[in-house]
C-alpha positions, -999 to 999 in steps of 0.1 A, spaced: -541 -490 -835 -523 -516 -827 -513 -500 -792 -550 -498 -784 -552 -538 -791 -528 -549 -769 -540 -521 -740 -571 -544 -742 -556 -577 -741 -534 -568 -712 -565 -551 -696 -587 -583 -704 -561 -611 -693 -560 -587 -654 -597 -591 -657 -599 -625 -663 -569 -636 -639 -584 -614 -611 -619 -633 -613 -605 -667 -613 -588 -662 -584 -614 -645 -567 -641 -676 -574 -615 -704 -581 -581 -694 -565 -572 -702 -526 -593 -684 -505 -579 -668 -475 -584 -681 -444 -609 -672 -414 -596 -665 -382 -620 -692 -366 -604 -714 -395 -572 -715 -380 -581 -723 -347 -596 -766 -338 -629 -772 -333 -635 -794 -303 -671 -803 -306 -705 -785 -310 -729 -775 -281 -767 -764 -279 -756 -728 -267 -790 -730 -246 -785 -764 -232 -745 -767 -230 -749 -807 -216 -756 -811 -255 -723 -816 -276 -721 -832 -307 -690 -842 -332 -704 -823 -364 -723 -790 -370 -760 -790 -370 -795 -780 -351 -801 -790 -319 -828 -817 -316 -847 -798 -284 -848 -765 -294 -836 -759 -333 -809 -737 -325 -780 -739 -345 -750 -761 -333 -721 -738 -318 -684 -748 -323 -663 -748 -295 -626 -741 -300 -600 -751 -278 -592 -730 -247 -631 -714 -250 -642 -749 -231 -654 -730 -197 -675 -713 -216 -699 -739 -223 -691 -763 -198 -714 -791 -193 -708 -792 -159 -716 -754 -150 -753 -753 -147 -755 -713 -141 -742 -714 -183 -773 -698 -199 -775 -703 -239 -799 -678 -255 -810 -669 -291 -808 -634 -304 -840 -634 -309 -854 -646 -279 -827 -618 -263 -854 -591 -283 -885 -610 -270 -873 -606 -230 -855 -577 -232 -816 -582 -222 -799 -552 -219 -765 -549 -212 -746 -529 -185 -709 -526 -178 -682 -532 -148 -665 -502 -142 -646 -481 -119 -655 -451 -103 -649 -425 -80 -670 -416 -52 -669 -382 -30 -700 -382 -14 -691 -385 24 -694 -417 47 -721 -411 76 -722 -432 106 -739 -434 137 -715 -420 166 -717 -419 206 -702 -393 229 -672 -407 254 -645 -391 274 -617 -382 262 -595 -404 282 -563 -383 283 -586 -359 308 -595 -384 332 -579 -384 367 -584 -415 397 -581 -401 433 -566 -421 451 -551 -416 493 -512 -422 492 -520 -434 532 -541 -453 554 -570 -438 575 -608 -430 580 -627 -402 559 -637 -371 581 -656 -345 563 -667 -351 527 -670 -319 506 -675 -331 474 -703 -348 483 -727 -359 450 -717 -373 412 -715 -344 389 -709 -319 408 -678 -295 390 -648 -292 411 -613 -265 404 -582 -280 408 -572 -272 442 -606 -272 459 -609 -296 488 -625 -326 484 -624 -344 515 -604 -345 551 -595 -381 568 -575 -388 599 -540 -413 591 -517 -423 619 -490 -429 599 -493 -390 588 -498 -378 622 -464 -399 634 -444 -382 603 -463 -348 617 -446 -355 650 -414 -366 638 -409 -334 616 -421 -313 645 -388 -332 670 -363 -326 638 -376 -287 638 -370 -285 671 -339 -302 672 -328 -281 644 -337 -248 663 -312 -263 695 -282 -272 672 -282 -243 655 -284 -220 690 -261 -243 709 -246 -270 692 -232 -262 654 -215 -292 646 -250 -310 649 -268 -284 628 -264 -301 591 -276 -335 609 -307 -316 618 -316 -302 587 -305 -336 569 -336 -350 593 -363 -316 589 -361 -317 548 -364 -355 552 -392 -359 572 -411 -331 553 -403 -344 517 -422 -377 535 -450 -353 544 -453 -339 507 -449 -376 492 -482 -382 505 -501 -355 493 -499 -330 526 -502 -293 511 -470 -273 519 -496 -249 534 -504 -273 559 -475 -283 568 -463 -246 577 -494 -244 595 -483 -274 618 -448 -261 621 -465 -223 631 -484 -241 656 -460 -264 670 -484 -293 671 -496 -319 641 -525 -320 624 -551 -344 627 -573 -344 599 -552 -332 563 -572 -326 533 -573 -336 498 -574 -315 471 -588 -316 431 -556 -324 414 -575 -313 382 -606 -295 372 -635 -314 362 -669 -333 369 -671 -359 395 -683 -390 372 -677 -413 400 -675 -407 438 -669 -437 464 -664 -413 495 -685 -415 522 -677 -399 564 -662 -426 583 -653 -445 556 -619 -461 557 -601 -457 531 -567 -474 519 -542 -466 484 -560 -487 466 -594 -472 472 -606 -452 439 -625 -420 455 -632 -404 429 -633 -404 390 -631 -368 375 -636 -358 343 -626 -326 321 -656 -320 297 -642 -291 277 -628 -319 249 -648 -351 240 -641 -380 221 -670 -391 192 -666 -427 185 -682 -433 149 -690 -468 133 -682 -467 102 -684 -498 79 -650 -521 70 -659 -515 29 -658 -475 36 -624 -475 58 -607 -471 35 -618 -436 25 -608 -421 60 -574 -408 68 -559 -394 102 -568 -356 103 -601 -354 81 -629 -332 88 -657 -340 104 -691 -330 118 -712 -340 145 -749 -337 152 -777 -345 170 -816 -353 164 -824 -332 198 -803 -299 194 -812 -288 153 -792 -267 134 -766 -270 159 -733 -288 145 -699 -296 160 -671 -296 144 -637 -321 146 -610 -346 128 -605 -377 130 -576 -382 157 -574 -422 156 -581 -450 139 -591 -481 157 -564 -512 141 -600 -535 150 -633 -544 134 -661 -553 154 -668 -594 141 -706 -586 152 -709 -554 133 -685 -554 109 -674 -520 117 -645 -500 124 -644 -473 154 -633 -442 142 -621 -416 168 -631 -377 165 -618 -351 188 -647 -325 197 -645 -290 215 -672 -288 239 -680 -253 246 -704 -249 274 -703 -287 280 -729 -296 257 -721 -330 244 -728 -353 276 -713 -389 277 -729 -415 260 -750 -391 238 -755 -407 204 -758 -387 169 -751 -392 136 -711 -382 121 -705 -370 85 -663 -374 70 -658 -355 40 -642 -382 18 -621 -369 -9 -624 -393 -42 -624 -432 -31 -620 -452 -65 -641 -484 -62 -654 -510 -85 -694 -502 -96 -721 -516 -111 -755 -517 -122 -777 -523 -94 -801 -537 -114 -780 -563 -129 -776 -577 -91 -805 -605 -83 -807 -612 -41 -820 -639 -38 -818 -632 0 -790 -661 5 -763 -653 -19 -762 -627 -52 -759 -634 -83 -748 -615 -116 -752 -626 -156 -720 -621 -177 -721 -620 -213 -699 -647 -227 -708 -642 -261 -722 -661 -288 -759 -662 -267 -742 -677 -241 -748 -660 -200 -721 -671 -172 -742 -668 -138 -719 -654 -110 -721 -653 -74 -710 -616 -59 -702 -596 -32 -718 -565 -34 -711 -526 -7 -728 -499 0 -755 -486 -33 -747 -450 -45 -770 -437 -70 -778 -463 -99 -746 -484 -90 -739 -505 -59 -698 -512 -48 -684 -545 -58 -662 -564 -32 -656 -596 -55 -671 -616 -84 -664 -592 -109 -639 -574 -134 -640 -537 -143 -648 -543 -182 -671 -572 -180 -702 -574 -199 -730 -578 -176 -773 -580 -178 -788 -557 -164 -822 -561 -180 -841 -597 -184 -822 -611 -159 -850 -622 -142 -856 -651 -171 -821 -662 -176 -821 -669 -134 -854 -688 -148 -832 -704 -173 -802 -715 -155 -825 -727 -124 -836 -752 -152 -804 -759 -167 -797 -771 -133 -829 -794 -129 -823 -813 -157 -784 -815 -153 -788 -832 -123 -819 -853 -136 -791 -865 -160 -765 -874 -138 
């Protein structure tokens, strides 16, 4: 019996001590109490400050404390700050979203045009001064094969060198017949004259024909150096030409380049060797396949686009220079910062988003956006990943922000 009374007394003492400590003992300080309160403000109208807690006289909202380090949340000189109570947020239908990263795997589409493959273009110029006799390649767009005759022309320098070659040939024959000691000298003169004619693009067959005939050829033939289409022609009979004269421009169109104009914010997803397709509206169902062969190192200042070069095979020369079409580039998951499109307010001269700063306070932030993907839009600047933003009701917040700015300006 004594033991039972002793246990009851200990239990009563414990309960009494606990109750006293619970109701009368020192309470554990709250996290906010450990921070220094600088002043109290009206969250809806940050320019109203008070050195003690209470109720805002203009809207009846409870003043919120501003702790050390949180001054920017309720800065009076920030007219973009808006304070809205929880009840008012429900009334205007405020909803939230989060800024984050996503991997974009959608292909990049861009307008493109067909261009000449510059590595397959040849300029035809004479190496001698002279006058055109006959023109065989006589219109732009004509197809010529390598070795086909383009024109004939008369050159006094060529005729004089041909005569030297014939004289050297006769001297060589005489030296070999009666003066063996001069044979080596004759061979040297003959080789020098022949080499000079070859450097002037006189075909070896014509040199051999001239040697057999024993007289100079007055009209030399200029042959096509490559196969292709005549993209430019500056040749007419009786025309005087010099080594500076561009007679023809010949382009091989069996392969072409396609130059695509890609927006600069999409350029990060493009790599050399990347696969691409090219289509044209007037060739439905026809798809041309190629790969990125070069990315030009400069952005167009006017259009903010980057030129991407794609090399394509051109069977039957279906693709003609300066044709326009569409390029589609396969992109392998580009990671970029995005936000819900509904969060962005576009006033024409700027784009803004409202960021939740807590305690019913919202900060209006200017942002720069990129392209849209589904319900999201790329964020180029102004926001960070993880920030909570308003996706619905932001139009009313914008109106309140403008009103606050007007009031702040009037008080200043």
